N, C-alpha and C positions, 0 to 999 in steps of 0.2 A: 149623512155628511152634507153640510150646507153647500150651496153652489159656489160661494166665494172660496171656501176651502178647496173644493174640487178644482176650481179654475187655478188656484194657486199651486196645487199639487201638479196639475197638468202643465203649467208654465215652467215649473221646476224640472219636470220630466223632459220637457222640450229642450231646456237648457242643457240638461245632462246628456240627452241624445245628441245634441249638437257637439258637445265636448267629446263624447265618445267617438263620434264620427271623425272629428279632428285627430283624435288619438289613433284611430285606425289608419287614417291617411299617413300620419307621421310614422307609424309602425311599418306600414308598407314601404314607405320611402327608405326607412332605416334598413329594412330587410334587403331591399334592392341594392343600396349602397354597400352593405356588408358583403353581399354576394359578389359585387364587382371587385371589392378589395380582396376577397378570398381568391377570386379568379386570378387577379394580378399576383398574389402571393404564390399561387400554384405555378404560374408561369416562371416566376423567379426561381422556385425550387426545381422546376424542370431544367432551367438553364444551369443551375448549380450542379444538378445531377449529371448533366452532360459534361460539365467541366471535370467533375470527379472521375467520370469514366475515361476522359482523355488523359488525365493525370495518372490513373491506374495503368493504362496502356503504355504510357511513356515510361513509367517506373519499371514495368515488366520488361520492356525492351532494354532499358539501361541495365537492369540486373542481368539479363542474358549477356549483354556485351561485357559487363564486369567479370562474370564467371568465365566467359570465353577468353578474355584477355589474361586473367590470372592463370588459366590453364595453359595458354600459349607461353606465357612468361615462365611458368614451371617447366614446360617441355624444353624451352631454350636453355634455361639454367642447367637442367639435368644433362642435356646434350653437351653443353660446354664443360661441365664437370667430368663427363665420361671421356670427352676428347682430351681433357687435361690429364686424366689418369693414364690414358694410353700413350701420351706424348712423353711422359716421365721416363 
């Protein structure tokens, strides 16, 4: 291989090496940025999970109150009907 061709190949390889190193830097920056965004998304999902847990607890309490209230109303109505039967 003549020297001129060898130098040309070397210069092209240098250019490629420079471009590849730029791509590596860009890729590293992209990876860092993506990790930061994923971390923020995970924080948001954690906040949403906490809200869902609160909502579940509140629904459970409300369901207990509803069942208790319905049972109490049933007892009162039954007692009033029983009293009504004896008063006749």
